[in-house]
C-alpha positions in Angstrom: -89.2 30.0 -36.6 -87.8 33.3 -37.6 -87.8 34.4 -33.9 -85.9 31.5 -33.0 -83.4 31.9 -35.6 -82.7 35.4 -34.6 -82.6 34.9 -31.1 -80.0 32.1 -31.6 -78.1 34.6 -34.0 -78.0 37.2 -31.2 -77.2 34.7 -28.4 -74.3 33.3 -30.4 -73.1 36.9 -31.5 -73.1 37.6 -27.7 -70.9 34.8 -26.6 -68.6 35.3 -29.6 -68.0 39.0 -28.5 -68.1 38.0 -24.6 -65.4 35.2 -25.4 -63.3 37.5 -27.7 -63.1 40.3 -25.2 -61.5 38.1 -22.4 -59.2 36.4 -24.8 -57.9 39.6 -26.2 -57.8 41.6 -22.9 -55.1 44.1 -22.6 -52.4 43.3 -20.1 -51.7 45.4 -16.8 -49.7 48.4 -17.6 -45.9 47.5 -17.0 -46.5 43.8 -16.5 -44.4 41.3 -18.2 -46.8 40.7 -20.9 -47.2 44.4 -21.3 -43.2 45.0 -21.5 -43.0 42.4 -24.3 -45.6 44.3 -26.4 -43.6 47.4 -25.5 -40.5 45.9 -26.7 -42.1 45.0 -30.2 -43.5 48.8 -30.4 -39.8 49.8 -29.4 -38.6 48.0 -32.4 -41.1 49.5 -34.9 -40.1 53.1 -33.7 -37.5 54.6 -36.0 -36.6 57.3 -33.5 -35.7 54.8 -30.8 -34.0 52.4 -33.2 -31.8 54.9 -35.1 -31.4 57.9 -33.0 -30.2 56.1 -29.9 -27.2 54.8 -32.0 -26.5 58.0 -33.9 -26.5 60.1 -30.6 -24.0 57.5 -29.2 -26.5 56.5 -26.4 -25.8 52.6 -27.2 -22.1 53.1 -27.0 -22.2 53.8 -23.2 -22.7 50.1 -22.0 -19.6 49.4 -20.4 -18.8 46.7 -23.0 -21.6 44.5 -22.2 -23.4 44.9 -25.6 -26.7 46.1 -24.0 -28.4 48.6 -21.7 -31.2 47.9 -19.2 -34.3 50.1 -18.7 -36.4 49.2 -15.8 -39.7 50.9 -15.2 -42.5 50.6 -12.7 -45.7 52.2 -11.4 -45.3 53.9 -8.1 -48.9 53.3 -6.8 -48.6 49.5 -7.6 -46.2 49.1 -4.4 -46.4 45.3 -4.3 -45.8 44.8 -8.1 -42.5 43.7 -9.5 -40.5 45.9 -12.0 -40.2 45.2 -15.4 -37.3 45.7 -17.7 -36.4 46.0 -21.4 -32.8 45.1 -22.6 -31.5 47.2 -25.6 -28.8 46.0 -27.9 -26.8 47.4 -30.9 -28.0 44.9 -33.6 -27.0 45.7 -37.1 -26.5 49.5 -36.1 -29.8 49.7 -34.7 -30.8 50.0 -30.9 -33.2 46.9 -30.7 -35.0 45.6 -27.7 -34.0 42.1 -27.5 -35.6 41.0 -24.4 -38.5 42.3 -22.0 -40.2 41.1 -19.2 -40.0 40.8 -15.0 -36.8 42.7 -13.9 -33.7 40.4 -13.4 -30.9 42.6 -13.7 -29.0 44.5 -11.2 -28.7 47.9 -12.8 -25.5 49.9 -13.1 -26.3 53.5 -12.6 -23.6 54.7 -15.0 -25.2 53.0 -18.0 -28.6 51.6 -17.0 -31.9 53.5 -16.3 -34.9 53.2 -13.8 -37.8 55.4 -14.1 -40.9 55.4 -12.1 -44.3 57.4 -11.5 -47.8 57.1 -10.5 -50.1 55.4 -13.3 -51.8 58.7 -14.0 -48.5 60.4 -14.6 -47.6 57.5 -16.9 -50.7 57.9 -18.9 -50.2 61.6 -19.1 -46.8 61.2 -20.6 -48.0 58.4 -22.9 -50.6 60.6 -24.2 -48.0 63.4 -24.9 -49.6 65.9 -22.3 -46.2 66.8 -21.6 -42.8 65.7 -22.3 -39.9 64.1 -20.1 -38.2 67.5 -19.2 -41.7 68.8 -17.5 -42.3 65.3 -16.1 -38.9 65.4 -14.3 -38.7 68.9 -13.3 -42.1 68.8 -11.6 -41.2 65.4 -9.8 -43.9 63.6 -12.0 -41.3 61.0 -13.4 -38.6 59.7 -11.1 -35.4 58.6 -12.8 -31.9 57.1 -11.9 -29.3 56.7 -14.7 -26.6 58.8 -16.5 -28.6 62.2 -16.3 -26.2 63.9 -18.8 -26.8 61.1 -21.4 -30.7 61.2 -20.8 -30.4 64.9 -21.1 -28.8 64.6 -24.7 -31.6 62.3 -25.8 -34.6 63.9 -25.1 -36.3 63.3 -28.5 -35.9 59.4 -28.4 -36.8 59.6 -24.4 -40.1 61.3 -25.5 -40.8 58.4 -27.9 -40.0 55.9 -25.2 -42.6 57.6 -22.8 -45.2 57.5 -25.6 -45.0 53.7 -25.8 -47.3 53.9 -22.7 -49.9 55.4 -25.0 -49.4 53.3 -28.0 -49.3 50.0 -26.3 -52.8 48.7 -25.3 -53.1 48.3 -21.5 -55.4 47.8 -18.2 -54.4 50.8 -16.0 -57.2 49.7 -13.5 -55.2 46.8 -12.0 -51.7 46.5 -11.0 -49.3 43.9 -12.4 -48.7 40.8 -10.6 -45.7 38.5 -10.5 
């Protein structure tokens, strides 16, 4: 009887572990679901939320009240871009929306960044910063370059979101 109870307990624990791992699987890196989690992580980072207002980064929005950052993985060629919409809310740079890219970028105020998955992982792990990534062509970039250069500290924190937000890097995002 004890062996039957023990076997049932092990089977039950195994099924629970199997079901919880599939329910809580991390989203593909740079998928719409990942973007929403990155948006939440952005809003918890005081460097991103405070410094980008203090440095004047948020003011360059052409009067729209927001800036767009689109990012994607170069080696996932058929995957959609994702975007994060950043707005000045109560004196903080807050991510107010994230998901599949829907906005036509204005290169004088908005940003597009792309890299191979392995490079995103390296930057997310703080193996090197944005300056080295751009100098060595590991991170491709479009947007107001002077503005970006003046915001390297917050930009570094943005890249670290890749290492902080759980993700599956073995698959490419889908539409």
